C-alpha positions as CSV (number, residue, x, y, z in Angstrom):
1,X,10.9,-50.9,142.6
2,X,7.7,-52.9,142.8
3,X,9.8,-56.0,142.0
4,X,11.8,-55.7,145.2
5,X,11.0,-58.1,148.0
6,X,9.1,-56.6,150.8
7,X,11.9,-57.3,153.2
8,X,14.2,-55.1,151.2
9,X,11.7,-52.3,151.2
10,X,11.2,-52.6,154.9
11,X,14.9,-52.8,155.7
12,X,15.6,-49.5,154.1
13,X,12.5,-47.6,155.1
14,X,10.1,-45.6,153.1
15,X,11.6,-43.5,150.4
16,X,15.2,-44.7,150.8
17,X,15.1,-47.1,147.8
18,X,13.6,-44.4,145.7
19,X,16.3,-42.0,146.7
20,X,19.1,-44.5,146.0
21,X,17.5,-45.2,142.6
22,X,17.4,-41.5,141.8
23,X,21.1,-41.1,142.7
24,X,22.1,-44.0,140.6
25,X,20.1,-42.7,137.6
26,X,21.8,-39.3,138.0
27,X,25.2,-40.9,138.1
28,X,24.4,-42.8,134.9
29,X,23.3,-39.6,133.2
30,X,26.6,-37.9,134.3
31,X,28.6,-40.8,132.9
32,X,26.8,-40.7,129.6
33,X,27.3,-37.0,129.3
34,X,31.0,-37.3,130.0
35,X,31.3,-40.1,127.3
36,X,29.5,-37.8,124.9
37,X,32.0,-35.0,125.7
38,X,35.0,-37.3,125.2
39,X,33.7,-38.3,121.7
40,X,33.2,-34.6,120.8
41,X,36.7,-33.8,122.0
42,X,38.2,-36.8,120.1
43,X,36.3,-35.7,116.9
44,X,37.7,-32.1,117.3
45,X,41.3,-33.5,117.9
46,X,40.8,-35.8,114.9
47,X,39.9,-32.8,112.7
48,X,43.0,-30.9,113.8
49,X,45.2,-34.0,113.2
50,X,43.9,-34.4,109.7
51,X,44.6,-30.8,109.0
52,X,48.1,-31.2,110.3
53,X,48.6,-34.3,108.2
54,X,47.5,-32.4,105.1
55,X,49.9,-29.6,105.8
56,X,52.8,-32.0,106.3
57,X,51.9,-33.8,103.0
58,X,51.8,-30.4,101.2
59,X,55.2,-29.5,102.7
60,X,56.7,-32.8,101.7
61,X,55.3,-32.3,98.2
62,X,57.0,-28.9,98.0
63,X,60.4,-29.7,99.5
64,X,60.7,-33.4,98.8
65,X,61.4,-36.1,101.3
66,X,62.5,-35.0,104.7
67,X,63.2,-37.4,107.6
68,X,61.8,-35.0,110.3
69,X,58.6,-34.4,108.4
70,X,58.3,-38.1,107.6
71,X,58.6,-39.0,111.3
72,X,56.1,-36.3,112.3
73,X,53.7,-37.7,109.6
74,X,54.0,-41.2,111.0
75,X,53.3,-39.9,114.5
76,X,50.2,-38.0,113.3
77,X,48.9,-41.0,111.4
78,X,49.2,-43.1,114.6
79,X,47.3,-40.4,116.6
80,X,44.6,-40.3,113.9
81,X,44.2,-44.1,114.1
82,X,44.0,-43.9,117.9
83,X,41.3,-41.2,117.9
84,X,39.3,-43.0,115.2
85,X,39.4,-46.1,117.3
86,X,38.3,-44.2,120.4
87,X,35.4,-42.6,118.5
88,X,34.3,-46.0,117.1
89,X,34.5,-47.7,120.5
90,X,32.6,-44.9,122.3
91,X,29.9,-44.7,119.7
92,X,29.4,-48.5,119.5
93,X,28.9,-48.5,123.3
94,X,26.0,-46.1,122.9
95,X,24.3,-48.5,120.5
């Protein structure tokens, strides 16, 4: 705040710039918290998807090739890749 030109400080009046800065900082904290929650959610979804993938692979090993199971496995693999990419992107933004 001390780097702001005096005209800016005078134009807004005493305490207004500090209040605006406080509100901006609160909004940044809320955004970071939401990002953290989305990463946690993506990690939980990823864990569930990997379990589902394992179950499908076990089923296919027991009954042999099945078109429906194969299509479901392909869809789950795509979802796993999307969630992993989301996690990597979100975590790299934090750095």
